[in-house]
C-alpha positions in Angstrom: -0.1 0.0 -0.1 3.0 2.4 0.7 4.8 1.6 -2.5 1.6 2.1 -4.5 0.9 5.6 -3.0 4.3 7.1 -2.3 5.3 9.8 -4.9 8.7 8.1 -5.7 6.7 4.9 -6.6 3.4 5.8 -7.6 3.0 4.2 -11.2 0.2 5.9 -13.3 1.3 3.8 -16.6 0.9 0.5 -14.9 -2.4 1.3 -13.2 -3.6 2.3 -16.5 -2.5 -0.5 -18.5 -3.9 -3.2 -15.8 -7.3 -1.3 -15.3 -7.6 -1.6 -19.2 -7.4 -5.3 -18.8 -10.0 -5.2 -16.2 -12.2 -3.1 -18.3 -11.9 -5.6 -21.1 -13.4 -8.3 -19.3 -16.1 -6.5 -17.8 -14.8 -5.4 -14.3 -16.7 -2.1 -13.1 -15.1 -1.7 -9.6 -11.9 -1.9 -7.9 -11.0 -2.4 -4.2 -8.1 -0.2 -3.3 -6.2 0.1 0.1 -5.0 3.4 1.3 -2.4 3.8 4.5 -2.2 6.5 6.7 1.7 6.8 6.7 1.4 7.6 3.0 -1.0 10.5 3.9 1.0 11.6 7.0 4.3 12.4 5.1 2.7 14.0 2.1 -0.9 15.0 2.7 -1.3 17.1 -0.3 0.6 14.5 -2.8 -1.4 11.7 -1.4 -4.6 13.1 -2.2 -3.5 14.3 -5.5 -2.4 10.9 -6.4 -5.6 9.4 -5.2 -7.3 11.9 -7.5 -5.0 10.7 -10.4 -5.9 6.9 -9.6 -9.8 7.9 -9.6 -9.3 9.7 -12.9 -7.6 6.8 -14.6 -10.2 4.3 -13.2 -13.0 6.4 -14.5 -11.4 6.3 -17.8 -11.9 2.7 -18.1 -15.6 3.1 -16.5 -14.4 1.4 -13.3 -15.6 2.9 -9.9 -13.5 2.6 -6.7 -14.0 1.1 -3.1 -11.2 3.0 -0.8 -10.1 0.9 2.2 -8.6 2.7 5.3 -7.5 0.5 8.2 -6.6 -3.0 8.0 -5.6 -5.8 10.6 -3.7 -8.0 8.1 -0.2 -9.3 7.5 2.9 -7.3 8.5 2.7 -5.5 12.0 5.5 -3.0 11.4 6.0 -0.3 8.6 7.6 3.1 7.7 7.7 5.4 4.9 10.3 5.4 2.1 11.4 2.3 0.2 9.7 -0.8 0.9 11.3 -4.3 1.3 11.6 -6.4 -1.9 9.2 -9.3 -1.8 10.1 -12.6 -0.6 10.3 -15.1 -3.4 7.1 -17.5 -3.3 5.4 -15.8 -0.1 1.8 -14.7 -0.2 1.7 -10.8 0.7 5.2 -10.6 2.4 5.1 -7.0 2.0 1.8 -6.3 3.1 1.4 -4.0 6.4 -1.3 -3.8 8.8 -2.8 -0.2 9.4 -2.4 0.8 12.2 -1.5 -2.5 13.5 0.4 -2.7 17.0 1.5 1.2 16.9 -1.9 2.1 18.1 -1.5 0.1 21.2 1.8 1.3 21.9 1.3 4.6 21.0 -2.2 5.7 22.0 -1.7 9.4 20.9 -1.8 8.0 17.1 -5.5 8.1 17.3 -5.5 11.7 16.4 -3.5 11.3 13.3 -5.8 8.6 12.4 -8.7 10.8 12.9 -7.3 13.8 11.1 -6.3 11.1 8.3 -9.9 9.7 7.9 -11.6 13.1 8.1 -9.3 14.8 5.8 -9.5 12.1 2.9 -13.4 11.9 3.5 -14.1 15.7 3.3 -11.8 15.7 0.2 -13.9 13.1 -1.8 -17.3 13.0 0.1 -19.1 14.0 -3.0 -16.9 12.4 -5.6 -19.2 9.8 -7.7 -16.1 7.8 -9.1 -16.1 6.3 -5.2 -18.9 3.7 -5.0 -18.3 2.8 -1.1 -16.0 3.6 1.8 -14.5 0.4 3.1 -13.7 1.9 6.6 -11.7 -1.1 8.2 -10.6 -4.4 6.4 -10.8 -7.7 8.7 -10.9 -5.8 12.0 -9.8 -8.4 14.7 -7.6 -10.5 12.4 -3.9 -11.2 13.4 -5.2 -12.1 17.0 -6.3 -8.7 17.7 -10.1 -9.8 18.3 -11.8 -7.3 20.3 -8.9 -5.1 20.7 -9.9 -3.7 17.3 -13.3 -2.7 18.5 -12.5 0.6 19.7 -11.0 1.8 16.5 -13.7 0.2 14.5 -16.2 2.2 16.4 -13.9 5.3 16.2 -13.6 5.3 12.5 -17.5 5.0 12.0 -18.1 7.7 13.9 -15.5 10.0 12.2 -17.3 9.0 8.9 -20.5 9.9 10.2 -19.2 13.3 11.3 -18.1 13.9 7.6 -21.4 12.4 6.5 -20.0 11.4 2.8 -22.6 11.1 -0.1 -21.2 7.5 -0.6 -22.1 4.8 1.9 -19.8 3.5 4.5 -19.2 -0.4 5.4 -16.5 -2.8 7.0 -16.9 -6.2 5.9 -17.7 -9.1 8.2 -15.1 -12.1 7.7 -15.0 -14.6 10.4 -18.2 -15.8 12.3 -16.5 -16.2 15.7 -15.9 -12.4 16.3 -19.4 -11.7 17.6 -19.0 -8.2 19.0 -17.1 -6.9 15.9 -19.5 -8.5 13.5 -22.7 -7.2 15.5 -21.2 -3.8 15.3 -20.1 -4.1 11.6 -23.5 -5.2 10.5 -25.8 -2.8 12.2 -23.8 0.2 11.5 -22.8 -0.4 7.7 -25.0 1.4 5.1 -24.1 -1.6 2.8 -23.2 -5.2 4.2 -20.0 -6.4 2.8 -18.4 -9.6 3.5 -15.6 -12.1 2.7 -15.5 -15.6 2.0 -13.2 -18.0 0.5 -15.1 -21.1 0.9 -17.1 -23.5 -1.7 -20.6 -22.6 -3.1 -22.3 -24.2 -0.1 -20.7 -22.3 2.6 -20.9 -19.3 0.6 -24.6 -19.4 0.0 -24.9 -20.1 3.8 -23.2 -16.8 4.5 -25.6 -15.0 2.1 -28.4 -16.3 3.7 -27.4 -15.3 7.2 -26.6 -11.8 6.1 -29.6 -11.3 3.9 -31.8 -11.0 7.1 -30.2 -7.4 7.5 -32.3 -6.3 4.4 -29.3 -4.1 2.9 -27.5 -4.1 -0.4 -24.7 -6.7 -0.3 -21.3 -6.8 -1.7 -18.9 -9.8 -1.4 -15.7 -7.8 -1.2 -13.3 -10.7 -1.1 -13.5 -14.1 -2.6 -12.0 -16.5 -5.1 -9.1 -18.8 -3.8 -8.7 -21.6 -6.1 -7.1 -24.1 -3.7 -10.1 -23.6 -1.3 -12.8 -24.3 -4.1 -13.8 -20.8 -4.2 -13.7 -20.2 -7.9 -15.2 -17.8 -10.6 -17.2 -20.9 -12.0 -19.0 -22.0 -8.8 -19.3 -18.5 -6.9 -19.7 -15.8 -9.5 -23.1 -17.0 -10.9 -24.5 -17.3 -7.4 -23.6 -13.6 -6.9 -24.8 -12.5 -10.1 -28.2 -14.4 -9.7 -28.6 -12.7 -6.2 -27.6 -9.5 -7.2 -24.7 -9.3 -4.8 -21.5 -7.3 -5.9 -18.6 -9.7 -6.6 -14.8 -8.5 -6.0 -12.4 -11.1 -5.9 -9.1 -10.5 -4.6 -6.0 -10.1 -7.2 -5.9 -9.0 -10.6 -2.4 -9.3 -12.0 0.2 -11.4 -10.9 2.9 -8.8 -9.3 4.9 -8.2 -6.0 2.0 -8.9 -3.6 2.8 -12.6 -4.6 -0.9 -13.5 -3.9 -0.9 -16.2 -6.8 0.6 -18.3 -3.9 -1.4 -19.5 -1.0 -1.4 -18.2 2.4 0.4 -20.5 4.2 2.1 -22.5 1.5 5.2 -20.5 0.6 7.3 -21.6 -2.3 10.7 -20.4 -1.4 12.4 -20.8 -4.7 9.6 -18.8 -6.4 8.6 -21.4 -9.0 4.8 -21.3 -10.3 2.2 -22.8 -8.0 -0.3 -24.9 -9.3 -3.0 -23.8 -9.2 -2.7 -20.0 -8.6 -4.3 -18.9 -5.3 -5.7 -15.4 -6.5 -5.1 -13.2 -9.7 -6.6 -13.0 -13.0 -3.6 -12.1 -15.5 -0.2 -12.7 -15.8 2.1 -9.7 -16.1 1.9 -9.5 -19.6 -1.8 -9.2 -19.6 -2.6 -12.9 -20.7 -5.3 -14.8 -18.5 -4.2 -17.1 -16.2 -7.2 -19.4 -17.2 -9.1 -18.5 -20.6 -12.1 -20.2 -19.4 -12.2 -18.2 -16.3 -12.0 -14.9 -18.5 -14.7 -16.2 -20.9 -17.1 -16.6 -17.9 -16.3 -13.3 -16.3 -17.0 -11.7 -19.8 -20.4 -13.7 -20.2 -21.6 -12.7 -16.6 -20.5 -9.0 -16.6 -22.3 -8.6 -20.0 -25.7 -9.9 -19.2 
């Protein structure tokens, strides 16, 4: 996330090329992670680059979901040059936001409030943004209810700004009862993650439907888990649920490798865990792309 947004490594050319591939197969929404450190070191530049991203996406008829906080992967981070990816390791360079730092430096909460409110105020009427995803997988990395105060705070800050776009935070683990209750009751749109097969996924949908809100699946598609375009996307299409899979193009995130199955020599996993395209724009599986095109044309 830091490499994506920092001035030295922001790459409009690659963004334009890869969103072009997404447009060609009918994708009309991307979920994009922010990070408070990229804002903190260059507030005006960060927001300018967000605007550049939105302009490129709009050119390709793609709207955006921006994500603020995240409890996944590496606990420490800093501005500047980011570590090179570890060969064959899923998301070796992905960092939490704010992660452990909030617990060791409670005063950080004031920076986080300023960050969220500044970004929301700047883009609160931007129709190119379809949704604000306030917190990715709160409670992950063993945090559990330690994440509840920040979750409550970020919803409060967003309500103070009152953006024109809906706000949400996706449920992802049935065991996080307190977090799930708050997320589902306070989200304008129900968002959720599911990386299981069609039976489990349908059960999740049935459970969430009782809230009578618009629904978007903001993460799915892990081939080794039998969460596939072929068995999940038609269900989401039929039931009018937004479908956002994890991963577009193979790259530094290394999410073609499975979560806990590293391949240290960096050789090709079979099958790929996530991602749709190879670096040159050719599909990983042509039959997947054909299905995506068919479903997005209807």
